[in-house]
C-alpha positions in Angstrom: 22.5 9.6 -29.0 24.2 7.8 -26.1 22.2 5.7 -23.9 24.0 7.3 -21.1 22.0 10.5 -21.5 18.6 8.7 -21.5 16.6 8.2 -18.3 14.4 5.4 -18.4 11.5 5.5 -16.1 10.5 1.9 -15.0 6.9 1.5 -13.8 6.4 -0.8 -10.9 4.2 -3.5 -11.8 1.9 -5.3 -9.1 0.9 -8.7 -9.5 -2.9 -8.9 -9.7 -4.4 -12.3 -8.8 -8.2 -13.1 -8.9 -9.4 -13.9 -5.5 -6.9 -12.0 -3.6 -7.3 -8.4 -2.5 -4.7 -6.2 -3.8 -4.8 -4.0 -0.8 -5.0 -6.3 2.2 -4.5 -9.7 0.7 -7.8 -11.2 2.0 -9.5 -14.2 0.0 -12.7 -15.9 -0.1 -11.5 -18.5 2.6 -9.8 -15.8 4.7 -11.9 -12.7 4.7 -11.3 -9.4 6.6 -11.8 -9.7 10.3 -15.0 -7.8 10.1 -16.3 -9.6 6.8 -16.0 -8.3 3.2 -17.2 -9.0 -0.3 -15.7 -8.4 -3.8 -16.5 -5.1 -5.2 -15.0 -5.8 -8.8 -15.8 -8.6 -11.1 -12.0 -9.8 -11.2 -12.1 -10.2 -7.3 -9.2 -8.0 -6.7 -10.7 -5.4 -4.3 -12.7 -6.2 -1.2 -15.5 -3.9 0.1 -13.5 -3.0 3.3 -10.5 -1.7 1.4 -12.8 -0.1 -1.3 -14.2 2.3 1.4 -10.6 3.5 2.4 -8.9 6.7 1.2 -6.0 6.0 -1.1 -3.5 6.9 1.6 -5.0 4.6 4.1 -5.1 2.0 1.6 -1.2 2.2 1.3 -0.9 2.0 5.1 -3.1 -0.9 5.3 -1.3 -2.7 2.5 2.0 -2.1 4.5 0.5 -3.4 7.6 -0.9 -6.5 5.8 2.5 -7.2 4.1 4.1 -7.1 7.7 1.4 -9.2 9.2 1.5 -11.9 6.4 5.3 -12.0 6.6 5.1 -12.7 10.4 2.5 -15.4 9.9 4.6 -17.0 7.2 7.8 -17.0 9.5 5.6 -18.6 12.1 4.3 -21.3 9.8 7.9 -21.8 8.3 9.1 -22.6 11.8 6.2 -25.1 12.3 7.1 -26.8 9.0 10.8 -26.9 9.9 9.9 -28.6 13.2 7.5 -31.2 11.4 10.2 -32.0 8.8 12.7 -32.7 11.6 10.3 -34.9 13.5 9.4 -36.8 10.2 13.2 -37.2 9.5 13.7 -38.8 13.1 10.7 -41.0 12.6 12.0 -42.3 9.1 15.5 -42.9 10.5 14.2 -45.1 13.4 
């Protein structure tokens, strides 16, 4: 049988990391704005996100991805500025 005729279904795998909520990305150090606690023993789902219906979890996850991406870009700009200032001082 030729491999051309086979359809392979690839399951998307999400990285699960202990101490980071898999829906919103909160952590012990950066909890949800209104507070939250872990609801599972692996610390991968916070109490705020657990209460949300599945569809709302997906919308909240997308919002969190966009929000964290924006914050990362902001911090990257600050890091680049600090590197440039440090380089100037080292060359003086």
